N, C-alpha and C positions, 0 to 999 in steps of 0.2 A: 649805354658801355661807353661809344669813343663821342668827344662832340661836333655839333655839326662844325667846328672850323677845324676840325681835324677830317671828319671824313669829305669834307670840299676841298681838301691837300692829299687826301691820298685819290680822290677822282679824278682831278689834274694836275699832277703833280711837275713845278713850274723845271727841273733837271734832271728830270728821265730820260734815257737812251745814253749810247756812247757817244763819245767825244772823239775825232778824227783829228788826229796829231796830239794826245794827250802825251806829254812825256813822266807821267807816272801813274800808276795803276797799284790799287790797294784791294785784295780781296779779305774780307772775311764771313767765317760761317760759324752757329750754332750747331750742331751735332744730332742737338734734343729736338728742334723745333723744325729744324731743317732749311733754315732762312740761311741764305746765300746773298751776302753784297758786294758790290765791285762799285769802288770810287774812282773817277777818274779825273786828274787833273792836269793842266797847262800852266805852266810858271813861267813867265817871264824871265826877260833878261837882268831885272829887279830884283829877281829872285821871288816874287811873288804869284800871287795864284789869282789868273787872271780868268778863269773861268776853272768850274768843276761841275761832272754831271753823273749819275749813277745808273746800275742795273741791279735790278733787285731781285729776289724771287722770295717772297715770303706775305705777311700779311700787313696791315692797316699800316701797324707801330710800326714798321719796318721798314715801309713805302715811304712815311709820312718822317721817321726820324734822318731818312738817306737826303731825302727834299730837303730838309732845313737845315740840315748839318750842309748841302752845297751849296746854297746859300751863304752861312757864314761862313764858309771857305773864303769866298771870290773879298779880293782884296787883302788878303791876309797874307804876312810872310808866312814862310816856313817853319820859325818858328813858334810862330802862330797859330798855328793850326798844331804841330805838336802839342801845343798846349791845351786845344781841345776836350774837352772832359764831356764825359756821360751827362755829368750835373748840368753842366754849360749848356750844353744841347738840348735836355730836358728842358730849362728855362726859357726855350724860346720857343716851347709850343705851348699853346695856354693850356688851360686844365681838359681833360680829357683823354689820355693814355691811360689807362689801368697799371697800375705799378709792380705787375706780372707782368709787364711787356718791358720794362726797364734792358733786359737783353739787347732788345733792337739797337737801342740807343748806342749801348757797350757797342755792338756789331762795327755800327757807323764810326764810332772813336778808330775801333782797330781799323777797320780799312782806309781813315786816313791816315794811319799812324805808317800802314804798308805802303801808302801812297807814296808819303815823303820820302820813306826807304828807300823804294823804288825808283822817285829821280836822283835822289843822289848815287846811288847807283849805277845810272843809264849814264848821268853827268860823269862822272868816276873813270868808266868804260869811256865814253868817248874823250875825253881828258891825255886820257892814256893814249888811244889811237892817234892824238894829234901832237905827241910828245910834250906834252905842259907837265 
């Protein structure tokens, strides 16, 4: 059902875990499957995503989708992150994810959008606090 590459990434995801100092956090869930995803981003002074991590409750496809998404986010501008689509994420995984698991990639896309939105909200709040 899953390719060896997908299973290898599932067993040892590179970007799993929380991110201390994250300045953007996005959450997404699928009520039908029960999958829950959180993506954490740290945006540097150039508004570039310096690092990204995830926590997920879900199956193989959800873990792998989040791991690949975090890898893709690093070095991207916030606009580039927002333009990331489910198809873009799926293209970065070699064959091996069943078509009926596409919702996992949509969860990752939604969590990214929510993380960027959270970053902007926090930034706006901080600017108001500083009187900018």
